C-alpha positions as CSV (number, residue, x, y, z in Angstrom):
1,M,47.5,-18.7,30.2
2,M,46.2,-15.7,32.4
3,R,45.2,-14.3,28.7
4,R,43.9,-17.3,26.8
5,F,41.2,-17.3,29.3
6,L,39.8,-13.3,28.8
7,L,39.9,-14.3,24.9
8,L,37.9,-17.3,25.6
9,P,34.3,-15.5,26.2
10,L,34.8,-12.9,22.9
11,L,35.7,-16.1,21.1
12,L,32.8,-17.7,21.9
13,L,30.7,-14.5,20.8
14,L,32.5,-14.4,17.7
15,P,30.6,-18.1,16.4
16,L,27.1,-16.8,17.8
17,A,27.5,-13.4,15.8
18,A,29.1,-15.1,12.6
19,A,26.9,-18.0,12.7
20,A,23.7,-15.8,12.8
21,Q,24.5,-14.5,9.3
22,V,26.1,-17.3,7.7
23,M,25.0,-18.0,3.7
24,T,25.2,-21.4,3.2
25,L,24.6,-22.5,0.0
26,D,26.7,-21.6,-2.5
27,A,25.8,-18.1,-4.3
28,E,25.0,-19.6,-8.0
29,R,22.7,-21.9,-6.4
30,Q,20.7,-19.3,-4.6
31,V,19.8,-17.8,-8.0
32,L,18.5,-20.8,-9.5
33,L,16.4,-22.1,-6.6
34,L,15.4,-18.5,-5.6
35,M,14.1,-17.9,-9.5
36,K,12.3,-21.6,-9.3
37,I,10.8,-20.4,-5.9
38,L,9.3,-16.9,-7.7
39,T,7.4,-19.4,-10.6
40,Y,5.5,-21.1,-7.4
41,D,4.1,-17.7,-6.3
42,R,0.2,-17.5,-7.8
43,Q,0.1,-14.1,-7.1
44,F,3.3,-12.8,-8.9
45,E,2.9,-12.1,-12.1
46,K,0.1,-9.9,-11.1
47,K,3.4,-8.1,-8.9
48,S,5.6,-8.4,-11.2
49,G,5.2,-6.4,-14.4
50,D,6.4,-6.6,-17.4
51,A,10.0,-8.2,-15.9
52,V,11.6,-9.5,-13.0
53,V,14.0,-6.9,-11.3
54,V,16.0,-7.6,-8.5
55,G,17.0,-5.9,-5.6
56,I,20.5,-7.2,-4.7
57,I,20.5,-4.3,-0.9
58,Y,23.5,-4.0,0.4
59,V,26.4,-1.7,2.8
60,N,29.3,-1.1,1.4
61,S,31.4,-0.9,4.6
62,I,30.1,-4.4,5.5
63,A,32.2,-6.7,4.7
64,E,30.4,-10.0,4.4
65,S,27.6,-7.8,2.3
66,H,30.1,-6.7,-0.1
67,T,31.2,-10.0,0.1
68,A,28.0,-11.8,-1.0
69,L,26.6,-8.7,-2.9
70,E,29.6,-9.3,-5.5
71,S,28.8,-13.4,-5.8
72,V,25.1,-12.8,-5.7
73,A,25.4,-10.1,-8.4
74,Q,28.0,-12.6,-10.7
75,S,25.0,-14.9,-10.7
76,F,22.7,-12.8,-11.7
77,L,24.8,-12.3,-14.8
78,K,25.3,-15.3,-15.3
79,S,21.6,-15.8,-15.6
80,K,21.3,-13.5,-18.1
81,G,18.8,-14.1,-20.5
82,K,16.8,-16.4,-18.2
83,V,13.1,-16.0,-17.4
84,V,10.5,-16.3,-14.0
85,K,7.1,-17.1,-15.6
86,K,8.0,-16.3,-19.1
87,L,9.3,-12.6,-17.8
88,P,12.6,-11.2,-18.7
89,L,15.2,-11.9,-15.5
90,K,16.5,-8.7,-13.9
91,Y,18.9,-6.9,-11.2
92,E,20.2,-4.0,-9.5
93,V,22.3,-3.3,-7.2
94,I,21.3,-1.5,-4.4
95,E,23.2,0.5,-1.5
96,F,21.5,1.2,1.6
97,T,21.9,4.8,2.9
98,T,18.5,5.3,4.1
99,A,15.1,3.7,3.8
100,A,13.7,6.6,2.0
101,E,16.8,6.2,-0.7
102,V,15.8,2.4,-1.3
103,E,12.3,2.6,-1.6
104,K,13.2,5.8,-4.3
105,T,15.8,3.9,-5.8
106,I,13.5,0.6,-6.0
107,K,10.2,2.6,-7.3
108,A,12.9,4.3,-10.5
109,K,13.9,0.8,-11.2
110,H,10.4,-1.4,-11.0
111,V,12.5,-3.9,-8.5
112,N,9.9,-6.7,-7.7
113,V,12.1,-8.3,-5.7
114,L,14.3,-7.6,-2.6
115,Y,17.6,-10.0,-1.8
116,I,19.4,-9.3,1.4
117,T,22.4,-9.8,1.8
118,P,24.3,-10.6,5.1
119,G,25.2,-8.7,7.4
120,L,21.7,-6.5,7.3
121,D,19.9,-7.1,10.5
122,K,19.6,-3.7,11.5
123,Y,18.0,-2.4,8.6
124,L,15.7,-5.2,9.1
125,P,12.7,-3.5,9.7
126,D,12.9,-0.7,7.4
127,L,13.4,-3.3,4.4
128,I,10.4,-5.7,5.5
129,K,8.7,-2.8,6.3
130,L,9.4,-1.3,2.5
131,A,8.6,-4.9,1.3
132,Q,5.3,-5.1,2.9
133,A,4.4,-1.3,1.5
134,N,5.2,-2.2,-2.0
135,Q,4.7,-5.5,-2.4
136,L,8.0,-6.5,-3.2
137,T,8.9,-10.8,-2.3
138,S,12.1,-10.3,0.3
139,T,14.3,-13.2,0.2
140,T,17.8,-14.1,1.1
141,G,20.7,-16.7,1.8
142,V,20.5,-16.1,5.7
143,T,17.6,-18.5,6.5
144,S,17.8,-16.5,9.8
145,Y,16.6,-13.6,8.7
146,V,13.2,-15.5,7.7
147,D,12.3,-15.6,11.2
148,K,13.2,-12.3,11.6
149,G,10.4,-10.8,8.8
150,I,11.6,-11.5,5.3
151,A,9.5,-14.1,3.4
152,V,11.5,-16.5,1.5
153,G,14.8,-17.4,2.3
154,V,17.1,-20.2,1.0
155,G,20.5,-22.4,2.7
156,F,22.0,-25.9,2.9
157,E,21.2,-27.9,5.3
158,R,21.4,-32.0,6.1
159,N,23.4,-32.1,2.2
160,K,21.1,-30.7,0.6
161,P,18.7,-26.8,-0.3
162,Q,16.4,-25.9,1.8
163,I,13.8,-24.0,1.2
164,V,12.3,-21.6,4.1
165,I,9.5,-19.5,4.3
166,N,7.6,-17.0,6.4
167,L,4.1,-17.5,5.8
168,P,3.1,-14.5,7.1
169,A,5.5,-12.3,5.7
170,S,4.7,-13.4,2.9
171,K,1.1,-13.2,2.6
172,S,2.0,-9.7,4.2
173,E,4.1,-8.5,0.3
174,G,1.0,-10.3,-1.5
175,S,2.5,-13.4,-1.9
176,E,0.4,-16.8,-2.4
177,F,2.4,-20.0,-2.8
178,D,1.5,-23.5,-4.1
179,A,0.6,-25.7,-1.1
180,S,3.0,-28.0,-3.9
181,L,5.9,-25.8,-2.3
182,L,5.0,-25.4,1.0
183,Q,4.3,-28.6,1.4
184,I,8.9,-29.2,1.2
185,A,8.9,-25.6,2.7
186,D,10.3,-25.3,6.2
187,I,7.3,-22.8,7.4
188,R,8.6,-20.5,10.1
189,N,5.6,-18.7,12.2
190,R,2.6,-20.1,10.9
191,K,-0.1,-18.3,12.2
């Protein structure tokens, strides 16, 4: 009986930590929805060059990040041949080692969209700075990351897909989303 009471405080903390990083929408629908969201960015063609190149950011030693990488990359692979605003869709897998290494890879691979996997809370400030400095659209399947400065998140709430946009973050990244998208999105951090 005594052991159960000792474990209870720890068990109460576990769901909170896990809930902060849950992807509530399956990877395939995330990818489709994120690609559709990009079509509502009036500045996207100006920022993207000749292709939509999504950099999937993960940390190999973080299980939830690695698992998400596999499912998201598989979903992008299934989307091979699709276009966003007449631009071919590509993806690159980028392991976060240091911010400098990620930035070097982003520039070398011509990445213009970042997809942030779960489990990367402590790396978010660096990734947000990279996105803003390089005018990259930051996206995620972890909607709580949008409150922390990621521009676009997708999830599942009340039995339907959810679009979450951090308006100041998206503007800092050079995005200008159409009013028709903003009307249906959950807007965070309005200014």
